[in-house]
Structure formats: structure tokens, C-alpha cells
mmCIF file of the C-alpha atoms, coordinates in Angstrom:
data_MODEL
# 
_entry.id   MODEL 
# 
loop_
_atom_site.group_PDB 
_atom_site.id 
_atom_site.type_symbol 
_atom_site.label_atom_id 
_atom_site.label_alt_id 
_atom_site.label_comp_id 
_atom_site.label_asym_id 
_atom_site.label_entity_id 
_atom_site.label_seq_id 
_atom_site.pdbx_PDB_ins_code 
_atom_site.Cartn_x 
_atom_site.Cartn_y 
_atom_site.Cartn_z 
_atom_site.occupancy 
_atom_site.B_iso_or_equiv 
_atom_site.pdbx_formal_charge 
_atom_site.auth_seq_id 
_atom_site.auth_comp_id 
_atom_site.auth_asym_id 
_atom_site.auth_atom_id 
_atom_site.pdbx_PDB_model_num 
ATOM 1   C CA . MET A 1 1   ? 13.685 122.509 -234.806 1.00 0.00 ? 1   MET A CA 1 
ATOM 2   C CA . ARG A 1 2   ? 10.271 123.845 -233.908 1.00 0.00 ? 2   ARG A CA 1 
ATOM 3   C CA . TYR A 1 3   ? 10.241 127.099 -231.978 1.00 0.00 ? 3   TYR A CA 1 
ATOM 4   C CA . GLU A 1 4   ? 7.622  127.659 -229.288 1.00 0.00 ? 4   GLU A CA 1 
ATOM 5   C CA . TRP A 1 5   ? 6.584  131.279 -229.112 1.00 0.00 ? 5   TRP A CA 1 
ATOM 6   C CA . ASP A 1 6   ? 6.014  132.787 -225.686 1.00 0.00 ? 6   ASP A CA 1 
ATOM 7   C CA . PHE A 1 7   ? 4.945  136.424 -225.523 1.00 0.00 ? 7   PHE A CA 1 
ATOM 8   C CA . SER A 1 8   ? 4.188  136.261 -221.812 1.00 0.00 ? 8   SER A CA 1 
ATOM 9   C CA . VAL A 1 9   ? 7.643  137.739 -221.139 1.00 0.00 ? 9   VAL A CA 1 
ATOM 10  C CA . VAL A 1 10  ? 6.599  140.763 -223.165 1.00 0.00 ? 10  VAL A CA 1 
ATOM 11  C CA . TRP A 1 11  ? 3.429  141.268 -221.168 1.00 0.00 ? 11  TRP A CA 1 
ATOM 12  C CA . ARG A 1 12  ? 5.364  140.972 -217.910 1.00 0.00 ? 12  ARG A CA 1 
ATOM 13  C CA . SER A 1 13  ? 7.712  143.697 -219.131 1.00 0.00 ? 13  SER A CA 1 
ATOM 14  C CA . THR A 1 14  ? 5.025  146.086 -220.371 1.00 0.00 ? 14  THR A CA 1 
ATOM 15  C CA . GLU A 1 15  ? 6.109  148.873 -218.037 1.00 0.00 ? 15  GLU A CA 1 
ATOM 16  C CA . LEU A 1 16  ? 9.673  148.724 -219.323 1.00 0.00 ? 16  LEU A CA 1 
ATOM 17  C CA . PHE A 1 17  ? 8.469  148.894 -222.932 1.00 0.00 ? 17  PHE A CA 1 
ATOM 18  C CA . LEU A 1 18  ? 6.194  151.838 -222.115 1.00 0.00 ? 18  LEU A CA 1 
ATOM 19  C CA . GLU A 1 19  ? 9.057  153.653 -220.436 1.00 0.00 ? 19  GLU A CA 1 
ATOM 20  C CA . GLY A 1 20  ? 11.245 153.031 -223.481 1.00 0.00 ? 20  GLY A CA 1 
ATOM 21  C CA . GLY A 1 21  ? 8.518  154.322 -225.767 1.00 0.00 ? 21  GLY A CA 1 
ATOM 22  C CA . ARG A 1 22  ? 8.097  157.493 -223.722 1.00 0.00 ? 22  ARG A CA 1 
ATOM 23  C CA . ASN A 1 23  ? 11.845 158.086 -223.742 1.00 0.00 ? 23  ASN A CA 1 
ATOM 24  C CA . SER A 1 24  ? 11.977 157.587 -227.513 1.00 0.00 ? 24  SER A CA 1 
ATOM 25  C CA . LEU A 1 25  ? 9.216  160.142 -228.029 1.00 0.00 ? 25  LEU A CA 1 
ATOM 26  C CA . TRP A 1 26  ? 10.894 162.585 -225.648 1.00 0.00 ? 26  TRP A CA 1 
ATOM 27  C CA . LEU A 1 27  ? 14.159 162.284 -227.572 1.00 0.00 ? 27  LEU A CA 1 
ATOM 28  C CA . PHE A 1 28  ? 12.294 162.728 -230.861 1.00 0.00 ? 28  PHE A CA 1 
ATOM 29  C CA . GLY A 1 29  ? 10.481 165.853 -229.658 1.00 0.00 ? 29  GLY A CA 1 
ATOM 30  C CA . SER A 1 30  ? 13.626 167.404 -228.207 1.00 0.00 ? 30  SER A CA 1 
ATOM 31  C CA . ALA A 1 31  ? 15.679 166.779 -231.358 1.00 0.00 ? 31  ALA A CA 1 
ATOM 32  C CA . LEU A 1 32  ? 12.828 168.181 -233.450 1.00 0.00 ? 32  LEU A CA 1 
ATOM 33  C CA . ALA A 1 33  ? 12.772 171.348 -231.329 1.00 0.00 ? 33  ALA A CA 1 
ATOM 34  C CA . ILE A 1 34  ? 16.384 171.891 -232.416 1.00 0.00 ? 34  ILE A CA 1 
ATOM 35  C CA . ALA A 1 35  ? 16.012 170.780 -236.018 1.00 0.00 ? 35  ALA A CA 1 
ATOM 36  C CA . LEU A 1 36  ? 13.064 172.900 -237.177 1.00 0.00 ? 36  LEU A CA 1 
ATOM 37  C CA . PRO A 1 37  ? 14.174 176.419 -236.183 1.00 0.00 ? 37  PRO A CA 1 
ATOM 38  C CA . LEU A 1 38  ? 17.837 175.709 -236.916 1.00 0.00 ? 38  LEU A CA 1 
ATOM 39  C CA . GLY A 1 39  ? 16.957 174.201 -240.291 1.00 0.00 ? 39  GLY A CA 1 
ATOM 40  C CA . LEU A 1 40  ? 14.962 177.279 -241.228 1.00 0.00 ? 40  LEU A CA 1 
ATOM 41  C CA . LEU A 1 41  ? 17.793 179.555 -240.118 1.00 0.00 ? 41  LEU A CA 1 
ATOM 42  C CA . LEU A 1 42  ? 20.325 177.548 -242.129 1.00 0.00 ? 42  LEU A CA 1 
ATOM 43  C CA . ALA A 1 43  ? 18.110 177.751 -245.213 1.00 0.00 ? 43  ALA A CA 1 
ATOM 44  C CA . VAL A 1 44  ? 17.897 181.543 -244.887 1.00 0.00 ? 44  VAL A CA 1 
ATOM 45  C CA . LEU A 1 45  ? 21.651 181.833 -244.371 1.00 0.00 ? 45  LEU A CA 1 
ATOM 46  C CA . ARG A 1 46  ? 22.391 179.606 -247.348 1.00 0.00 ? 46  ARG A CA 1 
ATOM 47  C CA . MET A 1 47  ? 20.286 181.836 -249.590 1.00 0.00 ? 47  MET A CA 1 
ATOM 48  C CA . SER A 1 48  ? 21.861 184.970 -248.132 1.00 0.00 ? 48  SER A CA 1 
ATOM 49  C CA . ARG A 1 49  ? 23.816 187.356 -250.331 1.00 0.00 ? 49  ARG A CA 1 
ATOM 50  C CA . LEU A 1 50  ? 26.538 187.495 -247.675 1.00 0.00 ? 50  LEU A CA 1 
ATOM 51  C CA . PRO A 1 51  ? 29.304 185.081 -248.726 1.00 0.00 ? 51  PRO A CA 1 
ATOM 52  C CA . VAL A 1 52  ? 30.359 184.346 -245.128 1.00 0.00 ? 52  VAL A CA 1 
ATOM 53  C CA . ALA A 1 53  ? 26.831 183.378 -244.083 1.00 0.00 ? 53  ALA A CA 1 
ATOM 54  C CA . SER A 1 54  ? 26.129 181.418 -247.250 1.00 0.00 ? 54  SER A CA 1 
ATOM 55  C CA . HIS A 1 55  ? 29.418 179.490 -247.253 1.00 0.00 ? 55  HIS A CA 1 
ATOM 56  C CA . GLY A 1 56  ? 29.154 178.783 -243.527 1.00 0.00 ? 56  GLY A CA 1 
ATOM 57  C CA . ALA A 1 57  ? 25.665 177.347 -243.942 1.00 0.00 ? 57  ALA A CA 1 
ATOM 58  C CA . VAL A 1 58  ? 26.783 175.209 -246.888 1.00 0.00 ? 58  VAL A CA 1 
ATOM 59  C CA . ALA A 1 59  ? 29.728 173.859 -244.877 1.00 0.00 ? 59  ALA A CA 1 
ATOM 60  C CA . TYR A 1 60  ? 27.449 172.964 -241.949 1.00 0.00 ? 60  TYR A CA 1 
ATOM 61  C CA . ILE A 1 61  ? 24.868 171.293 -244.165 1.00 0.00 ? 61  ILE A CA 1 
ATOM 62  C CA . ASP A 1 62  ? 27.443 169.298 -246.121 1.00 0.00 ? 62  ASP A CA 1 
ATOM 63  C CA . LEU A 1 63  ? 29.246 168.184 -242.954 1.00 0.00 ? 63  LEU A CA 1 
ATOM 64  C CA . PHE A 1 64  ? 26.194 166.864 -241.148 1.00 0.00 ? 64  PHE A CA 1 
ATOM 65  C CA . ARG A 1 65  ? 24.543 165.339 -244.209 1.00 0.00 ? 65  ARG A CA 1 
ATOM 66  C CA . ALA A 1 66  ? 27.736 163.454 -245.041 1.00 0.00 ? 66  ALA A CA 1 
ATOM 67  C CA . SER A 1 67  ? 28.136 162.076 -241.494 1.00 0.00 ? 67  SER A CA 1 
ATOM 68  C CA . PRO A 1 68  ? 26.380 158.813 -240.502 1.00 0.00 ? 68  PRO A CA 1 
ATOM 69  C CA . ALA A 1 69  ? 23.909 159.386 -237.679 1.00 0.00 ? 69  ALA A CA 1 
ATOM 70  C CA . LEU A 1 70  ? 25.376 156.537 -235.632 1.00 0.00 ? 70  LEU A CA 1 
ATOM 71  C CA . VAL A 1 71  ? 28.863 158.055 -235.827 1.00 0.00 ? 71  VAL A CA 1 
ATOM 72  C CA . LEU A 1 72  ? 27.489 161.435 -234.720 1.00 0.00 ? 72  LEU A CA 1 
ATOM 73  C CA . VAL A 1 73  ? 25.689 159.926 -231.736 1.00 0.00 ? 73  VAL A CA 1 
ATOM 74  C CA . VAL A 1 74  ? 28.840 158.147 -230.572 1.00 0.00 ? 74  VAL A CA 1 
ATOM 75  C CA . TRP A 1 75  ? 31.038 161.207 -231.234 1.00 0.00 ? 75  TRP A CA 1 
ATOM 76  C CA . PHE A 1 76  ? 28.808 163.574 -229.294 1.00 0.00 ? 76  PHE A CA 1 
ATOM 77  C CA . TYR A 1 77  ? 28.697 161.161 -226.352 1.00 0.00 ? 77  TYR A CA 1 
ATOM 78  C CA . PHE A 1 78  ? 32.379 160.207 -226.124 1.00 0.00 ? 78  PHE A CA 1 
ATOM 79  C CA . ALA A 1 79  ? 34.424 162.851 -227.985 1.00 0.00 ? 79  ALA A CA 1 
ATOM 80  C CA . LEU A 1 80  ? 32.610 166.156 -227.477 1.00 0.00 ? 80  LEU A CA 1 
ATOM 81  C CA . PRO A 1 81  ? 32.814 166.044 -223.644 1.00 0.00 ? 81  PRO A CA 1 
ATOM 82  C CA . ILE A 1 82  ? 36.598 165.676 -223.929 1.00 0.00 ? 82  ILE A CA 1 
ATOM 83  C CA . LEU A 1 83  ? 36.815 168.705 -226.220 1.00 0.00 ? 83  LEU A CA 1 
ATOM 84  C CA . ILE A 1 84  ? 34.593 171.019 -224.192 1.00 0.00 ? 84  ILE A CA 1 
ATOM 85  C CA . GLY A 1 85  ? 35.336 169.652 -220.721 1.00 0.00 ? 85  GLY A CA 1 
ATOM 86  C CA . VAL A 1 86  ? 31.670 169.095 -219.887 1.00 0.00 ? 86  VAL A CA 1 
ATOM 87  C CA . GLU A 1 87  ? 30.127 165.673 -219.363 1.00 0.00 ? 87  GLU A CA 1 
ATOM 88  C CA . LEU A 1 88  ? 27.007 165.023 -221.438 1.00 0.00 ? 88  LEU A CA 1 
ATOM 89  C CA . SER A 1 89  ? 24.245 162.602 -220.563 1.00 0.00 ? 89  SER A CA 1 
ATOM 90  C CA . ALA A 1 90  ? 23.245 159.987 -223.120 1.00 0.00 ? 90  ALA A CA 1 
ATOM 91  C CA . PHE A 1 91  ? 20.024 161.893 -223.744 1.00 0.00 ? 91  PHE A CA 1 
ATOM 92  C CA . THR A 1 92  ? 21.784 165.218 -224.347 1.00 0.00 ? 92  THR A CA 1 
ATOM 93  C CA . ALA A 1 93  ? 24.372 163.684 -226.674 1.00 0.00 ? 93  ALA A CA 1 
ATOM 94  C CA . ALA A 1 94  ? 21.731 161.871 -228.728 1.00 0.00 ? 94  ALA A CA 1 
ATOM 95  C CA . MET A 1 95  ? 19.497 164.955 -228.841 1.00 0.00 ? 95  MET A CA 1 
ATOM 96  C CA . LEU A 1 96  ? 22.315 167.153 -230.120 1.00 0.00 ? 96  LEU A CA 1 
ATOM 97  C CA . ALA A 1 97  ? 23.531 164.615 -232.674 1.00 0.00 ? 97  ALA A CA 1 
ATOM 98  C CA . LEU A 1 98  ? 20.095 163.874 -234.127 1.00 0.00 ? 98  LEU A CA 1 
ATOM 99  C CA . GLY A 1 99  ? 18.800 167.426 -233.855 1.00 0.00 ? 99  GLY A CA 1 
ATOM 100 C CA . LEU A 1 100 ? 21.818 169.044 -235.503 1.00 0.00 ? 100 LEU A CA 1 
ATOM 101 C CA . GLN A 1 101 ? 21.896 166.498 -238.315 1.00 0.00 ? 101 GLN A CA 1 
ATOM 102 C CA . SER A 1 102 ? 18.156 166.753 -238.952 1.00 0.00 ? 102 SER A CA 1 
ATOM 103 C CA . ALA A 1 103 ? 18.536 170.533 -239.148 1.00 0.00 ? 103 ALA A CA 1 
ATOM 104 C CA . ALA A 1 104 ? 20.911 170.073 -242.093 1.00 0.00 ? 104 ALA A CA 1 
ATOM 105 C CA . TYR A 1 105 ? 18.372 167.959 -243.971 1.00 0.00 ? 105 TYR A CA 1 
ATOM 106 C CA . MET A 1 106 ? 15.494 170.291 -243.145 1.00 0.00 ? 106 MET A CA 1 
ATOM 107 C CA . ALA A 1 107 ? 17.509 173.280 -244.317 1.00 0.00 ? 107 ALA A CA 1 
ATOM 108 C CA . GLU A 1 108 ? 17.627 171.744 -247.777 1.00 0.00 ? 108 GLU A CA 1 
ATOM 109 C CA . VAL A 1 109 ? 13.906 171.017 -247.626 1.00 0.00 ? 109 VAL A CA 1 
ATOM 110 C CA . PHE A 1 110 ? 13.112 174.626 -246.715 1.00 0.00 ? 110 PHE A CA 1 
ATOM 111 C CA . ARG A 1 111 ? 15.514 175.955 -249.350 1.00 0.00 ? 111 ARG A CA 1 
ATOM 112 C CA . SER A 1 112 ? 13.935 173.848 -252.094 1.00 0.00 ? 112 SER A CA 1 
ATOM 113 C CA . GLY A 1 113 ? 10.512 175.074 -251.017 1.00 0.00 ? 113 GLY A CA 1 
ATOM 114 C CA . VAL A 1 114 ? 11.544 178.735 -251.162 1.00 0.00 ? 114 VAL A CA 1 
ATOM 115 C CA . GLU A 1 115 ? 13.233 178.311 -254.530 1.00 0.00 ? 115 GLU A CA 1 
ATOM 116 C CA . SER A 1 116 ? 10.110 176.630 -255.922 1.00 0.00 ? 116 SER A CA 1 
ATOM 117 C CA . ILE A 1 117 ? 8.215  179.920 -255.548 1.00 0.00 ? 117 ILE A CA 1 
ATOM 118 C CA . GLY A 1 118 ? 8.408  181.866 -258.781 1.00 0.00 ? 118 GLY A CA 1 
ATOM 119 C CA . PRO A 1 119 ? 10.238 185.215 -258.837 1.00 0.00 ? 119 PRO A CA 1 
ATOM 120 C CA . GLY A 1 120 ? 6.991  186.918 -259.812 1.00 0.00 ? 120 GLY A CA 1 
ATOM 121 C CA . GLN A 1 121 ? 5.694  186.538 -256.243 1.00 0.00 ? 121 GLN A CA 1 
ATOM 122 C CA . ARG A 1 122 ? 8.664  188.421 -254.828 1.00 0.00 ? 122 ARG A CA 1 
ATOM 123 C CA . GLU A 1 123 ? 8.607  191.046 -257.563 1.00 0.00 ? 123 GLU A CA 1 
ATOM 124 C CA . ALA A 1 124 ? 4.893  191.673 -257.044 1.00 0.00 ? 124 ALA A CA 1 
ATOM 125 C CA . ALA A 1 125 ? 5.366  192.126 -253.316 1.00 0.00 ? 125 ALA A CA 1 
ATOM 126 C CA . MET A 1 126 ? 8.239  194.551 -253.779 1.00 0.00 ? 126 MET A CA 1 
ATOM 127 C CA . SER A 1 127 ? 6.323  196.474 -256.439 1.00 0.00 ? 127 SER A CA 1 
ATOM 128 C CA . ILE A 1 128 ? 3.728  197.466 -253.843 1.00 0.00 ? 128 ILE A CA 1 
ATOM 129 C CA . GLY A 1 129 ? 6.408  198.754 -251.489 1.00 0.00 ? 129 GLY A CA 1 
ATOM 130 C CA . MET A 1 130 ? 7.242  195.707 -249.394 1.00 0.00 ? 130 MET A CA 1 
ATOM 131 C CA . ARG A 1 131 ? 10.832 195.360 -248.255 1.00 0.00 ? 131 ARG A CA 1 
ATOM 132 C CA . ARG A 1 132 ? 12.634 192.157 -249.225 1.00 0.00 ? 132 ARG A CA 1 
ATOM 133 C CA . GLY A 1 133 ? 12.572 190.760 -245.686 1.00 0.00 ? 133 GLY A CA 1 
ATOM 134 C CA . VAL A 1 134 ? 8.881  191.527 -245.193 1.00 0.00 ? 134 VAL A CA 1 
ATOM 135 C CA . ALA A 1 135 ? 8.010  189.960 -248.549 1.00 0.00 ? 135 ALA A CA 1 
ATOM 136 C CA . PHE A 1 136 ? 9.962  186.840 -247.625 1.00 0.00 ? 136 PHE A CA 1 
ATOM 137 C CA . GLN A 1 137 ? 8.267  186.538 -244.234 1.00 0.00 ? 137 GLN A CA 1 
ATOM 138 C CA . HIS A 1 138 ? 4.678  187.177 -245.313 1.00 0.00 ? 138 HIS A CA 1 
ATOM 139 C CA . ILE A 1 139 ? 4.542  186.091 -248.956 1.00 0.00 ? 139 ILE A CA 1 
ATOM 140 C CA . ILE A 1 140 ? 7.292  183.623 -249.834 1.00 0.00 ? 140 ILE A CA 1 
ATOM 141 C CA . LEU A 1 141 ? 7.818  181.658 -246.607 1.00 0.00 ? 141 LEU A CA 1 
ATOM 142 C CA . PRO A 1 142 ? 4.159  180.661 -245.954 1.00 0.00 ? 142 PRO A CA 1 
ATOM 143 C CA . GLN A 1 143 ? 3.843  179.265 -249.497 1.00 0.00 ? 143 GLN A CA 1 
ATOM 144 C CA . ALA A 1 144 ? 7.205  177.503 -249.250 1.00 0.00 ? 144 ALA A CA 1 
ATOM 145 C CA . ILE A 1 145 ? 6.330  175.825 -245.949 1.00 0.00 ? 145 ILE A CA 1 
ATOM 146 C CA . LYS A 1 146 ? 3.023  174.621 -247.362 1.00 0.00 ? 146 LYS A CA 1 
ATOM 147 C CA . ARG A 1 147 ? 4.808  173.017 -250.299 1.00 0.00 ? 147 ARG A CA 1 
ATOM 148 C CA . THR A 1 148 ? 7.406  171.329 -248.111 1.00 0.00 ? 148 THR A CA 1 
ATOM 149 C CA . ILE A 1 149 ? 5.039  169.887 -245.476 1.00 0.00 ? 149 ILE A CA 1 
ATOM 150 C CA . PRO A 1 150 ? 4.848  166.371 -247.059 1.00 0.00 ? 150 PRO A CA 1 
ATOM 151 C CA . ILE A 1 151 ? 8.643  166.178 -247.348 1.00 0.00 ? 151 ILE A CA 1 
ATOM 152 C CA . LEU A 1 152 ? 9.040  167.508 -243.814 1.00 0.00 ? 152 LEU A CA 1 
ATOM 153 C CA . PHE A 1 153 ? 6.777  164.750 -242.507 1.00 0.00 ? 153 PHE A CA 1 
ATOM 154 C CA . THR A 1 154 ? 8.980  162.207 -244.256 1.00 0.00 ? 154 THR A CA 1 
ATOM 155 C CA . ARG A 1 155 ? 12.022 163.699 -242.524 1.00 0.00 ? 155 ARG A CA 1 
ATOM 156 C CA . LEU A 1 156 ? 10.175 163.522 -239.198 1.00 0.00 ? 156 LEU A CA 1 
ATOM 157 C CA . ILE A 1 157 ? 9.599  159.814 -239.733 1.00 0.00 ? 157 ILE A CA 1 
ATOM 158 C CA . GLU A 1 158 ? 13.308 159.354 -240.442 1.00 0.00 ? 158 GLU A CA 1 
ATOM 159 C CA . LEU A 1 159 ? 14.140 161.252 -237.260 1.00 0.00 ? 159 LEU A CA 1 
ATOM 160 C CA . LEU A 1 160 ? 11.808 159.045 -235.243 1.00 0.00 ? 160 LEU A CA 1 
ATOM 161 C CA . LYS A 1 161 ? 13.503 155.917 -236.579 1.00 0.00 ? 161 LYS A CA 1 
ATOM 162 C CA . SER A 1 162 ? 16.922 157.393 -235.836 1.00 0.00 ? 162 SER A CA 1 
ATOM 163 C CA . THR A 1 163 ? 16.121 157.616 -232.119 1.00 0.00 ? 163 THR A CA 1 
ATOM 164 C CA . ALA A 1 164 ? 16.827 153.872 -231.959 1.00 0.00 ? 164 ALA A CA 1 
ATOM 165 C CA . LEU A 1 165 ? 20.518 154.684 -232.472 1.00 0.00 ? 165 LEU A CA 1 
ATOM 166 C CA . ALA A 1 166 ? 20.640 156.147 -228.960 1.00 0.00 ? 166 ALA A CA 1 
ATOM 167 C CA . ALA A 1 167 ? 20.629 152.584 -227.652 1.00 0.00 ? 167 ALA A CA 1 
ATOM 168 C CA . VAL A 1 168 ? 24.359 152.305 -228.445 1.00 0.00 ? 168 VAL A CA 1 
ATOM 169 C CA . ILE A 1 169 ? 25.150 154.935 -225.791 1.00 0.00 ? 169 ILE A CA 1 
ATOM 170 C CA . THR A 1 170 ? 22.813 153.276 -223.246 1.00 0.00 ? 170 THR A CA 1 
ATOM 171 C CA . TYR A 1 171 ? 19.976 155.782 -223.467 1.00 0.00 ? 171 TYR A CA 1 
ATOM 172 C CA . GLU A 1 172 ? 16.932 153.914 -222.203 1.00 0.00 ? 172 GLU A CA 1 
ATOM 173 C CA . GLU A 1 173 ? 14.724 154.220 -225.253 1.00 0.00 ? 173 GLU A CA 1 
ATOM 174 C CA . LEU A 1 174 ? 12.577 151.465 -226.756 1.00 0.00 ? 174 LEU A CA 1 
ATOM 175 C CA . VAL A 1 175 ? 15.325 149.405 -228.412 1.00 0.00 ? 175 VAL A CA 1 
ATOM 176 C CA . PHE A 1 176 ? 17.657 149.604 -225.396 1.00 0.00 ? 176 PHE A CA 1 
ATOM 177 C CA . ASN A 1 177 ? 14.929 148.517 -222.997 1.00 0.00 ? 177 ASN A CA 1 
ATOM 178 C CA . GLY A 1 178 ? 13.958 145.743 -225.407 1.00 0.00 ? 178 GLY A CA 1 
ATOM 179 C CA . THR A 1 179 ? 17.557 144.540 -225.350 1.00 0.00 ? 179 THR A CA 1 
ATOM 180 C CA . GLN A 1 180 ? 17.439 144.470 -221.551 1.00 0.00 ? 180 GLN A CA 1 
ATOM 181 C CA . VAL A 1 181 ? 14.280 142.374 -221.626 1.00 0.00 ? 181 VAL A CA 1 
ATOM 182 C CA . ALA A 1 182 ? 15.753 139.983 -224.203 1.00 0.00 ? 182 ALA A CA 1 
ATOM 183 C CA . ALA A 1 183 ? 18.900 139.511 -222.129 1.00 0.00 ? 183 ALA A CA 1 
ATOM 184 C CA . ALA A 1 184 ? 16.955 138.895 -218.922 1.00 0.00 ? 184 ALA A CA 1 
ATOM 185 C CA . THR A 1 185 ? 14.362 136.500 -220.369 1.00 0.00 ? 185 THR A CA 1 
ATOM 186 C CA . PHE A 1 186 ? 16.381 134.772 -223.123 1.00 0.00 ? 186 PHE A CA 1 
ATOM 187 C CA . ARG A 1 187 ? 13.483 135.519 -225.478 1.00 0.00 ? 187 ARG A CA 1 
ATOM 188 C CA . PRO A 1 188 ? 15.016 137.816 -228.114 1.00 0.00 ? 188 PRO A CA 1 
ATOM 189 C CA . ILE A 1 189 ? 12.671 136.764 -230.915 1.00 0.00 ? 189 ILE A CA 1 
ATOM 190 C CA . GLU A 1 190 ? 9.504  137.710 -229.044 1.00 0.00 ? 190 GLU A CA 1 
ATOM 191 C CA . THR A 1 191 ? 11.106 140.847 -227.629 1.00 0.00 ? 191 THR A CA 1 
ATOM 192 C CA . TYR A 1 192 ? 12.464 142.262 -230.873 1.00 0.00 ? 192 TYR A CA 1 
ATOM 193 C CA . THR A 1 193 ? 9.317  141.236 -232.727 1.00 0.00 ? 193 THR A CA 1 
ATOM 194 C CA . THR A 1 194 ? 7.351  143.370 -230.295 1.00 0.00 ? 194 THR A CA 1 
ATOM 195 C CA . VAL A 1 195 ? 9.753  146.295 -230.705 1.00 0.00 ? 195 VAL A CA 1 
ATOM 196 C CA . ALA A 1 196 ? 9.542  146.007 -234.488 1.00 0.00 ? 196 ALA A CA 1 
ATOM 197 C CA . LEU A 1 197 ? 5.741  145.918 -234.379 1.00 0.00 ? 197 LEU A CA 1 
ATOM 198 C CA . VAL A 1 198 ? 5.625  149.047 -232.216 1.00 0.00 ? 198 VAL A CA 1 
ATOM 199 C CA . TYR A 1 199 ? 7.821  150.925 -234.679 1.00 0.00 ? 199 TYR A CA 1 
ATOM 200 C CA . PHE A 1 200 ? 5.799  149.604 -237.614 1.00 0.00 ? 200 PHE A CA 1 
ATOM 201 C CA . VAL A 1 201 ? 2.448  150.703 -236.159 1.00 0.00 ? 201 VAL A CA 1 
ATOM 202 C CA . VAL A 1 202 ? 3.673  154.197 -235.275 1.00 0.00 ? 202 VAL A CA 1 
ATOM 203 C CA . ILE A 1 203 ? 5.570  154.795 -238.524 1.00 0.00 ? 203 ILE A CA 1 
ATOM 204 C CA . PHE A 1 204 ? 2.857  153.278 -240.718 1.00 0.00 ? 204 PHE A CA 1 
ATOM 205 C CA . ALA A 1 205 ? 0.253  155.525 -239.097 1.00 0.00 ? 205 ALA A CA 1 
ATOM 206 C CA . ALA A 1 206 ? 2.518  158.557 -239.621 1.00 0.00 ? 206 ALA A CA 1 
ATOM 207 C CA . SER A 1 207 ? 3.122  157.565 -243.245 1.00 0.00 ? 207 SER A CA 1 
ATOM 208 C CA . GLN A 1 208 ? -0.592 157.260 -243.930 1.00 0.00 ? 208 GLN A CA 1 
ATOM 209 C CA . ALA A 1 209 ? -1.204 160.638 -242.312 1.00 0.00 ? 209 ALA A CA 1 
ATOM 210 C CA . THR A 1 210 ? 1.490  162.112 -244.548 1.00 0.00 ? 210 THR A CA 1 
ATOM 211 C CA . LEU A 1 211 ? -0.153 160.664 -247.667 1.00 0.00 ? 211 LEU A CA 1 
ATOM 212 C CA . ARG A 1 212 ? -3.558 162.042 -246.693 1.00 0.00 ? 212 ARG A CA 1 
ATOM 213 C CA . LEU A 1 213 ? -2.050 165.440 -245.974 1.00 0.00 ? 213 LEU A CA 1 
ATOM 214 C CA . GLU A 1 214 ? -0.258 165.426 -249.324 1.00 0.00 ? 214 GLU A CA 1 
ATOM 215 C CA . ARG A 1 215 ? -3.521 164.650 -251.158 1.00 0.00 ? 215 ARG A CA 1 
ATOM 216 C CA . HIS A 1 216 ? -5.323 167.382 -249.208 1.00 0.00 ? 216 HIS A CA 1 
ATOM 217 C CA . LEU A 1 217 ? -2.673 169.967 -250.057 1.00 0.00 ? 217 LEU A CA 1 
ATOM 218 C CA . ALA A 1 218 ? -2.694 168.918 -253.720 1.00 0.00 ? 218 ALA A CA 1 
ATOM 219 C CA . ALA A 1 219 ? -6.460 169.286 -253.840 1.00 0.00 ? 219 ALA A CA 1 
ATOM 220 C CA . SER A 1 220 ? -6.332 172.709 -252.177 1.00 0.00 ? 220 SER A CA 1 
ATOM 221 C CA . ASP A 1 221 ? -3.770 173.879 -254.725 1.00 0.00 ? 221 ASP A CA 1 
# 
């Protein structure tokens, strides 16, 4: 059977797609605002000499890395409000689930970056009178972040793709709005093709930017 493509339904629903795209980016930015500082804090705690802090950070990281993102999104939306007695919006639940899980992954990225810096850097800083914390902040951390930037960008791309999971709890991001259009127009092929193309263009552009940044950092080293 020959299929007749009709993308006019997509053009008529442009505003809905744009709204979904804006909501996806807002969710991505909000989750990232949680993930970056919390990931850095977790990395510092994991490398701490205090057993309580180190073991607590390891437990957090292992828990969230071992949990599927979809399960976390659903759990934060349906289960967490029952436990804490506070109703969460779909946006808040998805933001917490994705942000807290991404923090666990980024903690490992930051930790690997710090551990890639040779001990001589730290010893040299302390030999001129720097305290351990000051040496970490001004000598070790800037070099570690520079080394982890390409991997961090890869994690950011994964976080952006994960925002599509918020559709299962009816958050009106790009995939959810695309599903609404497909149901109303009975044109799922054209609708989901458009959604896929939007994700491809954005993620491909981000991937290329990551590759160029990686080459630039390699050349500067």
C-alpha cells in the first residue's frame, strides 16, 4: 500500500511544536542547574577523607546511576508526593528526577577529572604554602574541569534526550505535544518524523560543537 505523505498538519501545529520545544529546553536548563553544582559537591564529598561523607556520596551515586531514568521520573511524580505529603507538578517531578540522576553521572566525571591531575601539582602548591582546600580550588579544579569539558558536553546531550521521558507524566514537552498532534490529526508518521528531525538537528549540532571543542582543547594542551 502506497502511503501519501502530508506534512500540512505539522505546519498547522507549528505553535504547539514550538511550545513543546520551549518546555523541553526549560526542563533541560532547570535539571542542569541542579546537576552541575550537586555533581561537583558529590565529587568533592566522594574524595573526602571523612568516611561518612565519602560513603554517603558513593551510596547516592550508585543509587541514581543504577536507576532507570524513566522509573525515576514516574516515582518522583507518583510516589514522592505520597511520602512527603506535597503535590508535585509534572515539571517539578521531571526536573528533580533528571537533575538528581544527572548529578550522579557528573560527579563521576568531575572525580575522574580531578584524579587525572598528577599528585605533583598538589604537592607543588602545598610546598609554597597553599592550604589543601586553596590548592584544590585554584590549581586542581580548573585543570580538572578543562579536561572533563568534552565528557560533560556528552552528558548534557544525554540529559537533553532524557527530557522526552517527561511525556509519560503529561509534561507538555516536545514529544508529548507531538503525541497530541498525532492523535488529533491521525498523522503519526509525519508528526513523529518531525519530532525526530528536531531532536536530530539539535543533538547533531551539539555533538559537532563538542567535537570541535575537544579538538581545540587538545590543541591548546
